[in-house]
C-alpha positions in Angstrom: -41.5 5.8 43.5 -42.1 5.4 39.5 -40.2 8.4 38.7 -37.4 8.3 41.0 -37.3 4.8 39.3 -37.3 6.5 36.0 -34.8 9.0 36.9 -32.1 6.5 38.0 -32.2 4.4 34.7 -32.1 8.0 33.3 -28.7 8.9 34.6 -27.2 5.5 34.2 -27.9 5.3 30.3 -26.5 8.9 30.5 -23.1 7.5 32.4 -23.0 3.9 31.1 -24.0 4.2 27.3 -21.3 5.7 26.5 -18.8 3.6 28.4 -19.8 0.7 26.9 -19.5 2.3 23.7 -17.1 3.3 24.0 -15.4 -0.4 25.3 -17.2 -1.7 22.5 -15.0 0.6 20.1 -11.9 -0.1 21.6 -12.6 -4.0 21.9 -13.3 -3.4 17.5 -10.5 -1.6 16.9 -7.4 -4.0 18.4 -9.7 -7.4 17.8 -8.7 -6.4 13.8 -5.5 -4.5 14.0 -4.1 -7.2 11.7 -6.5 -5.6 8.9 -6.3 -2.8 6.8 -7.3 1.1 7.8 -9.3 2.3 5.6 -10.1 6.5 6.2 -12.7 8.3 4.6 -12.2 12.2 4.1 -14.6 14.7 2.4 -13.5 18.3 2.2 -10.5 20.1 2.4 -10.0 23.3 2.2 -7.5 26.5 3.0 -7.1 27.3 6.3 -9.2 30.7 5.9 -11.6 29.1 4.0 -12.2 27.2 6.5 -12.3 29.9 9.2 -14.4 32.2 7.1 -17.2 29.7 5.2 -17.2 26.0 7.3 -16.1 26.3 11.0 -19.3 25.1 11.1 -18.8 21.9 8.6 -17.3 18.7 10.1 -17.0 17.5 7.4 -14.2 19.8 6.0 -10.7 19.9 7.2 -8.4 22.7 7.1 -5.3 22.1 4.9 -3.0 22.6 8.0 -4.8 19.5 10.0 -5.0 17.7 7.2 -1.3 17.9 6.0 -0.5 16.7 9.8 -2.5 13.4 8.8 0.2 13.3 5.6 3.0 14.1 7.6 1.9 11.8 10.2 2.0 8.9 7.7 4.9 9.9 5.9 7.3 10.6 9.5 6.3 7.1 10.1 6.6 5.0 6.5 2.8 4.1 6.1 2.2 2.8 2.9 -0.8 4.2 0.9 -3.3 1.5 -0.9 -4.9 1.7 -3.7 -8.4 0.3 -4.3 -6.4 -2.9 -6.5 -4.3 -3.1 -4.1 -7.2 -4.0 -1.4 -9.0 -6.4 -3.3 -5.6 -7.9 -4.1 -5.1 -8.2 -0.1 -9.4 -9.8 0.4 -8.3 -12.1 -2.5 -5.4 -13.6 -0.6 -3.0 -12.0 -3.7 -1.5 -9.6 -1.0 0.0 -9.2 2.2 0.0 -6.0 4.0 2.5 -4.8 6.9 1.5 -3.0 10.3 1.7 0.7 8.4 -0.4 0.2 5.5 -3.6 2.7 5.3 -6.4 3.7 2.6 -7.2 7.1 2.1 -10.7 7.4 0.4 -12.6 11.4 0.0 -16.4 11.2 -0.6 -18.7 13.4 -2.8 -16.3 14.7 -5.7 -15.1 18.0 -3.9 -13.3 20.3 -6.5 -11.2 20.6 -3.6 -10.1 17.2 -3.8 -8.5 18.4 -7.3 -6.9 21.5 -5.7 -5.6 20.9 -2.2 -6.4 17.1 -1.6 -4.3 16.1 -4.6 -1.0 18.6 -4.6 -0.5 17.2 -0.9 -0.9 13.5 -1.5 1.4 14.0 -5.0 3.6 15.6 -2.4 4.3 12.3 -0.3 4.3 9.8 -3.0 0.8 9.0 -1.7 -2.4 6.9 -3.5 -5.8 8.3 -3.1 -9.0 7.5 -4.7 -12.0 10.0 -4.7 -15.9 8.5 -4.7 -17.5 10.9 -6.9 -21.3 11.2 -7.0 -22.0 11.0 -10.9 -24.9 14.2 -11.5 -22.2 16.6 -9.4 -19.9 16.0 -13.2 -22.7 18.0 -15.2 -24.4 20.9 -12.6 -23.5 24.6 -12.5 -22.0 24.2 -8.6 -18.2 25.2 -8.9 -17.6 23.7 -5.5 -17.6 19.9 -7.4 -16.0 18.0 -9.7 -16.5 18.5 -13.4 -16.1 15.7 -16.1 -13.2 17.0 -17.2 -11.4 17.2 -14.0 -11.7 13.0 -13.6 -8.5 12.3 -14.7 -6.6 9.0 -13.5 -3.3 9.0 -12.7 -1.3 6.3 -11.2 -1.7 7.0 -7.8 -5.0 8.9 -8.1 -8.3 7.6 -8.9 -11.8 8.1 -9.1 -14.7 5.5 -8.6 -18.9 6.1 -7.9 -20.6 7.3 -5.0 -23.3 6.9 -6.8 -24.9 9.0 -9.4 -28.1 10.9 -7.8 -28.3 8.2 -4.2 -26.5 11.0 -2.0 -30.2 12.3 -1.2 -32.3 12.3 2.4 -35.7 10.5 2.6 -38.4 11.7 4.8 -38.4 9.9 8.2 -35.6 10.2 11.0 -32.0 9.9 9.8 -33.2 7.9 6.2 -31.5 8.2 3.1 -33.0 7.9 -0.2 -31.4 4.3 -1.0 -33.6 3.1 1.9 -36.7 3.6 0.2 -36.0 3.3 -3.4 -37.2 0.4 -5.4 -34.2 -2.2 -6.6 -35.3 -0.8 -10.3 -34.7 2.7 -9.3 -31.1 1.6 -7.9 -30.6 -0.5 -11.4 -31.3 3.0 -12.8 -29.0 5.1 -11.0 -26.2 2.8 -12.0 -26.8 2.6 -15.2 -27.0 6.4 -15.5 -23.7 6.5 -14.3 -20.7 7.9 -16.2 -18.2 6.8 -13.2 -16.1 3.6 -12.7 -18.1 1.3 -10.5 -15.6 -1.4 -10.0 -15.6 0.0 -6.4 -18.1 2.0 -4.9 -19.1 3.6 -1.9 -22.4 4.0 -0.4 -23.9 7.7 0.0 -23.8 8.3 3.9 -22.3 5.0 4.2 -26.1 3.3 4.3 -26.3 -0.1 2.7 -29.5 -2.4 2.4 -29.6 -6.1 2.9 -30.8 -6.8 -1.1 -28.3 -4.6 -3.1 -25.7 -7.3 -3.3 -27.3 -8.9 -6.6 -27.0 -5.1 -8.3 -23.6 -4.7 -7.2 -22.6 -8.2 -8.5 -24.4 -7.5 -11.7 -22.3 -4.1 -12.6 -19.0 -5.9 -11.6 -18.6 -3.9 -8.3 -15.6 -5.5 -6.5 -15.9 -3.8 -3.5 -18.0 -1.5 -1.9 -17.6 0.7 1.6 -20.0 1.7 4.2 -18.7 3.9 7.2 -18.2 4.0 11.4 -18.1 0.4 12.1 -14.7 1.7 13.9 -12.8 -1.1 12.8 -10.2 -2.2 10.3 -11.4 -4.4 7.3 -10.2 -8.0 7.4 -10.8 -11.0 4.8 -13.4 -12.1 6.2 -15.4 -9.0 5.8 -18.5 -8.8 3.6 -16.7 -7.0 0.6 -19.6 -5.4 0.2 -20.1 -3.9 3.4 -16.8 -2.8 4.2 -15.6 -0.6 6.9 -14.3 2.9 7.2 -13.1 5.1 9.7 -15.0 8.7 8.8 -12.3 11.5 9.6 -14.0 15.2 10.9 -12.6 18.3 12.0 -13.5 17.8 16.0 -10.8 14.9 15.4 -7.9 15.3 17.8 -4.7 14.2 16.4 -4.2 11.7 19.0 -7.1 9.9 18.2 -6.4 9.9 14.3 -3.1 8.4 15.3 -4.6 5.5 17.8 -7.1 4.6 14.5 -4.5 4.6 12.0 -1.9 2.3 14.3 
């Protein structure tokens, strides 16, 4: 009898938890539609490179998939926002229309400059790249180096931490969750990248980090996967972004940005 009850509970979980999660996501999305949609990409590579090297990496999109996203935004007259635009909106100094979006790109891959940036420039779009500071000085040819960081009117580079983009021991733990506050302060001090706007590594924050962000004049900080638009009522140090991955069909992309 007990075994049967356990099986029934397991079956119910399998069927009903995804339904409940789906309803929650839909509710969150439509409840914040008057805010700003912020999307987060990682790498974008040529279609051939995606097929040959990154077929199993969900965080790397093919150039054609990324272009289809940008073409949709362009064809439907979306306004892209800079970090300063978002801050002005948050402060109540800027109003936004229904078709506005912020395009962010994490980790500071070299393909941001070689693949993404030319596409953004083609459409006249604004984009923000959050860079891991330590990678500026390593020998990895796939990441941006110090000389690659050149801000323009529409393209800006900000901090994704100096060296906090690491995993920690324990299931799904990240190093930012285990370090002392002094160690996190040292990471901010070590970073040559502008921290005016900050993206948490892996989207992971912690409850006691706000004084550090304030002390380093961080205006806004971004997380991931709250499945909703940003609004003026949000905590400025824990703003939501939609993570974009390669298995996402275009119709889902179109739904989240609407």
